[in-house]
Structure formats: C-alpha cells, structure tokens
C-alpha positions as CSV (number, residue, x, y, z in Angstrom):
1,M,-35.6,25.6,-19.7
2,S,-34.3,24.1,-16.3
3,S,-33.0,20.8,-15.9
4,T,-34.7,18.2,-13.3
5,Y,-32.8,17.6,-10.0
6,I,-33.0,13.9,-8.5
7,Y,-32.5,13.5,-4.9
8,G,-33.8,9.9,-4.7
9,I,-36.3,6.8,-6.5
10,A,-39.3,4.8,-4.8
11,S,-42.2,2.8,-4.7
12,A,-45.2,5.0,-5.9
13,E,-47.2,4.6,-3.0
14,H,-44.6,6.1,-0.1
15,P,-43.3,9.3,-0.9
16,T,-45.3,11.6,1.3
17,L,-43.7,14.6,1.5
18,P,-44.6,18.2,3.3
19,D,-46.4,20.6,0.7
20,G,-44.3,23.0,-0.3
21,M,-40.5,21.0,1.0
22,G,-38.1,23.2,0.0
23,G,-34.6,21.1,-1.6
24,I,-31.6,22.6,-3.2
25,G,-31.1,26.2,-4.6
26,K,-31.1,29.6,-3.1
27,P,-34.6,30.2,-2.8
28,A,-35.2,26.7,-2.5
29,R,-36.7,24.7,-5.5
30,T,-39.8,23.0,-4.7
31,V,-39.9,19.3,-4.4
32,H,-42.4,17.3,-6.1
33,I,-42.7,13.9,-6.9
34,V,-42.7,12.3,-10.4
35,K,-44.4,8.8,-11.0
36,E,-44.4,6.4,-13.7
37,G,-46.1,2.6,-12.8
38,P,-44.9,1.4,-9.5
39,L,-41.9,3.7,-9.2
40,A,-41.4,8.0,-8.3
41,A,-38.7,9.7,-8.3
42,I,-38.4,12.4,-6.1
43,V,-37.7,15.7,-7.7
44,S,-37.0,19.8,-8.5
45,E,-35.9,22.1,-10.1
46,A,-31.8,22.5,-10.7
47,P,-30.5,25.8,-9.8
48,D,-28.8,27.0,-12.8
49,D,-25.3,27.7,-10.5
50,L,-25.5,23.8,-9.2
51,R,-22.3,23.3,-7.1
52,P,-21.2,21.1,-4.0
53,K,-22.2,24.0,-1.8
54,R,-22.6,23.3,1.9
55,R,-26.3,24.3,1.9
56,D,-27.4,22.4,-1.1
57,L,-25.7,19.0,0.0
58,L,-27.3,19.6,3.0
59,A,-30.3,20.6,1.5
60,H,-30.0,16.9,-0.5
61,Q,-29.2,14.7,2.7
62,S,-32.9,16.4,4.3
63,V,-35.0,15.3,1.5
64,L,-33.7,12.1,1.5
65,A,-34.4,11.7,5.3
66,E,-37.7,13.2,5.0
67,A,-39.1,10.5,2.0
68,G,-37.4,7.8,3.7
69,G,-39.2,8.4,6.7
70,G,-42.4,6.3,5.0
71,G,-40.3,4.3,3.4
72,P,-37.0,2.7,1.1
73,V,-35.4,5.4,-1.0
74,L,-33.0,4.3,-3.1
75,P,-30.8,7.7,-2.9
76,M,-29.4,9.7,-5.8
77,R,-26.0,10.8,-5.7
78,F,-25.3,14.6,-5.7
79,G,-25.9,16.5,-8.7
80,S,-27.8,14.0,-10.3
81,L,-29.6,15.5,-13.2
82,A,-32.7,15.1,-16.1
83,P,-33.4,17.3,-19.2
84,D,-36.6,17.2,-17.2
85,D,-39.3,15.5,-15.4
86,K,-40.6,13.7,-18.7
87,A,-37.1,11.6,-19.3
88,V,-37.1,11.4,-15.7
89,A,-40.6,9.3,-15.8
90,E,-38.7,7.6,-18.7
91,V,-36.1,5.9,-17.2
92,L,-38.1,5.0,-14.3
93,A,-40.1,3.4,-17.1
94,E,-37.2,1.8,-18.5
95,R,-35.3,0.8,-15.5
96,V,-38.6,-0.5,-13.8
97,D,-36.9,-4.0,-12.7
98,H,-33.9,-3.0,-11.7
99,Y,-35.3,-0.7,-9.2
100,Q,-37.9,-2.4,-8.0
101,E,-34.5,-5.1,-7.4
102,R,-32.7,-1.9,-5.8
103,L,-35.5,-1.5,-3.7
104,R,-35.8,-4.6,-2.1
105,T,-32.3,-4.9,-1.3
106,L,-31.7,-1.6,-0.2
107,D,-34.7,-1.8,2.4
108,G,-33.9,-1.2,6.1
109,K,-29.9,-1.4,5.2
110,V,-28.0,1.6,5.4
111,E,-24.0,2.5,4.3
112,Y,-21.0,2.5,6.6
113,N,-17.6,4.0,4.5
114,V,-14.8,3.3,5.7
115,K,-11.2,4.5,4.3
116,A,-7.9,2.8,5.6
117,Q,-3.8,4.3,6.0
118,H,-0.9,4.0,7.3
119,D,0.8,5.3,10.3
120,E,3.5,5.8,8.2
121,E,6.2,5.3,12.0
122,A,4.0,2.3,13.0
123,V,4.0,0.5,9.4
124,L,7.8,1.5,9.3
125,H,8.5,-0.4,12.6
126,R,6.1,-3.4,11.6
127,V,8.0,-3.5,8.3
128,M,11.2,-3.2,9.8
129,A,10.2,-6.8,12.1
130,E,8.6,-9.1,9.6
131,N,11.8,-7.9,6.5
132,P,15.6,-9.6,7.3
133,E,16.3,-7.5,4.1
134,V,15.5,-4.3,5.2
135,R,16.8,-5.1,9.2
136,S,20.0,-6.3,7.9
137,M,20.9,-3.6,5.4
138,T,19.7,-0.9,8.2
139,D,22.0,-2.4,10.8
140,A,25.0,-2.5,7.5
141,N,24.6,1.2,6.4
142,R,24.3,2.5,10.4
143,Q,27.8,0.2,11.1
144,A,29.5,2.0,7.6
145,G,28.8,5.4,8.8
146,G,25.1,6.0,6.9
147,G,26.4,3.9,4.3
148,T,26.9,4.9,0.6
149,Y,24.5,7.2,-1.1
150,E,24.0,4.3,-3.5
151,D,23.8,1.8,-0.5
152,R,20.5,4.3,1.0
153,L,18.7,4.7,-2.8
154,R,18.9,0.9,-2.9
155,L,17.5,0.7,1.0
156,G,14.8,3.2,0.6
157,E,13.7,1.3,-2.7
158,I,13.1,-1.8,-0.5
159,V,11.7,0.1,2.4
160,V,9.5,1.8,0.0
161,G,8.5,-1.9,-1.9
162,A,7.9,-3.3,1.8
163,V,5.7,-0.8,2.0
164,Q,3.4,-0.6,-0.4
165,A,3.3,-4.4,-0.4
166,R,2.0,-4.2,3.5
167,E,-0.9,-1.7,1.9
168,A,-2.1,-4.3,0.0
169,E,-2.1,-6.7,2.5
170,D,-3.6,-5.3,5.0
171,A,-6.2,-4.1,2.1
172,V,-7.6,-7.2,1.6
173,E,-8.0,-7.7,5.2
174,L,-9.8,-5.1,6.5
175,Q,-12.4,-6.4,3.7
176,Q,-12.0,-9.9,4.9
177,L,-12.6,-8.9,8.1
178,L,-15.9,-6.6,8.1
179,E,-17.5,-8.3,5.2
180,P,-18.7,-11.4,7.6
181,F,-21.0,-8.1,9.3
182,A,-22.2,-6.7,5.9
183,D,-24.5,-7.6,3.1
184,A,-23.0,-6.7,0.5
185,V,-19.5,-5.2,-0.4
186,S,-18.3,-1.9,-2.5
187,T,-14.8,-1.0,-3.1
188,G,-14.7,3.0,-4.1
189,P,-11.6,4.6,-5.6
190,E,-8.3,4.5,-5.5
191,S,-7.3,7.8,-3.8
192,T,-3.7,9.1,-2.6
193,G,-2.8,8.7,0.8
194,W,-5.9,5.5,1.7
195,L,-4.8,2.3,1.0
196,A,-8.5,1.1,1.6
197,N,-11.9,3.3,0.6
198,I,-14.6,0.1,1.0
199,S,-17.8,1.0,1.2
200,F,-20.4,-1.8,3.3
201,L,-24.4,-2.3,3.3
202,V,-25.2,-3.3,6.8
203,D,-28.4,-3.6,8.2
204,R,-29.9,-1.2,10.4
205,K,-30.5,-4.1,13.2
206,A,-26.6,-4.9,13.1
207,T,-24.6,-1.7,13.0
208,E,-24.1,-1.8,16.6
209,Q,-22.1,-5.2,15.3
210,F,-20.2,-3.8,12.5
211,L,-19.5,-1.2,14.6
212,A,-17.6,-3.4,17.4
213,A,-16.2,-5.3,14.7
214,V,-14.3,-1.9,12.9
215,E,-13.1,-1.5,16.6
216,D,-11.8,-4.7,16.7
217,V,-9.5,-4.1,14.2
218,K,-8.7,-0.7,15.4
219,R,-7.2,-2.4,18.5
220,G,-5.6,-5.5,16.4
221,H,-4.1,-3.6,14.3
222,S,-2.2,-0.5,15.8
223,H,0.1,0.3,12.0
224,I,-3.6,1.4,10.6
225,Q,-5.4,4.3,10.9
226,L,-9.0,3.9,10.7
227,T,-11.5,6.5,9.3
228,V,-15.6,5.5,9.8
229,N,-18.4,7.3,7.5
230,G,-21.6,6.4,8.6
231,P,-24.6,5.5,8.3
232,L,-25.3,7.0,5.1
233,P,-27.8,6.2,2.6
234,P,-26.6,3.5,0.3
235,Y,-25.5,5.6,-2.5
236,S,-22.6,3.1,-3.3
237,F,-25.5,0.0,-3.6
238,V,-28.0,1.9,-5.9
239,E,-26.4,0.5,-9.1
240,P,-25.4,-3.4,-9.7
241,G,-21.8,-4.4,-9.1
242,P,-21.3,-4.6,-5.4
243,S,-20.2,-7.6,-4.4
244,A,-21.8,-9.5,-2.1
245,P,-19.4,-10.9,1.0
246,A,-17.6,-14.5,0.9
247,G,-19.8,-17.3,1.7
248,S,-22.9,-15.5,1.4
249,S,-25.7,-17.1,-0.5
250,E,-26.0,-14.5,-2.4
C-alpha cells in the first residue's frame, strides 16, 4: 500500500486545484485534498521509488505554487510522507492550533536564503591588515628567508585562527545587517564552505528593500561572497523555533 505524500497545508476553505492535477512520480500521481476541521492538506500517493529527482522537485514546487494562488499554504519539505490519508487527517486534528497560527503568520511572506563564504585572498589581506602579530611574524619570516619550519607552522596556525574568528564575526554581522528587513530569521545547519547559512522571512511587499540591503552588504564587505536564493516558499518557518529580529515586538 502506497504512502501519502504531503505538499503543503492550507485552510480548508481555499485550496482549489485543477481537476486531475498531477504531482510527483512517473506517471504523475493525481493531487487531492484531505480536509480535517478548519485545515486541509494537499497530498497525493507517493511513488515507491521516491528520490529528489529534478522532475519531482519541480512538480512539488508547481503544486505549491498552484495551491498558493488562493491563499497561504504551509509548504512541506520535499519527501514529507505519512502512512495514509487518515494519518494526515489525524495530524491536522492534533496540531490544528499550531498550523492555524503558522498560516496567519506566513500569509503574504516569502523566504530568502542567504549563504556567505569568504573570498580567500581578500580575507587574508584583511587578516594581515587587522592583526599586528600576523604582520610582524610574516615580515620576520620573510627577512629570515622564509623562516624555520616551526616558524611557518606557527604563523599558519595564527592565520587559521584569525580567519576562523573573522568568519564568526562576519556571520553575526551579516545577520544583524539584514534582519531589520525581515519578519523572522532562521539559521540553517552549518556546512563546510559556508560561514553563514541564514533564512529570512520577508513580506512580499518588502522584497525590494531586503534585496537592496543585500547589495549594500556586498558593496561594504568585498571579502565576503553572498549567494541569495529566493523568493522561496517559507520552508524554514513552518515549525516553531525561528527567532524574531532583535528589537521586534513579536
């Protein structure tokens, strides 16, 4: 027996989908609605070989976009499964207050994910400029024809420590500069290669201001490379936990 695949959760009044709309899978599984009280889940049968293929990822997004045309939808992440439709209805009943609060909060909002990494050459120049110990050790090694192995090792350790400290400072500063333009902030899991992975919940009417703030950060921080993805469905804000920006009234 197939599992039920969940695309999103909405108010029971609004999800209107085209008849026979296809979702994930090949052939595409027909999308339907599971209603329970004031809530509705947008679902389909789940294929047995569910994998994050490009076709299925696009189908997931397409269903959410279609369902979102009539009102707010809480987007589920790709791969959200339940044993069957009955289990979906039970979850809607158990978490009705939470999902209704989230629907109110996320109405008219989108997510922007911002990832940051250092330009290696630029950050080394910055570390040299800001750290007298690094400068003096570099000069001493240069005058000594490169310095001993121990000298080079010690210098390397200090430089690595200084770069890591700069990463931590830049991650905090990046969030502080952008969060005034967002309604909520969610920090993503740490991953190799990124000094920051932050999602911002932004009102659709304020997206231009948010993106302008991102450009200001880029201009003022030439040693940081930013990757911005959005507008996205607010995946990072469906569950409780994201923080309101400092100074907000939430």
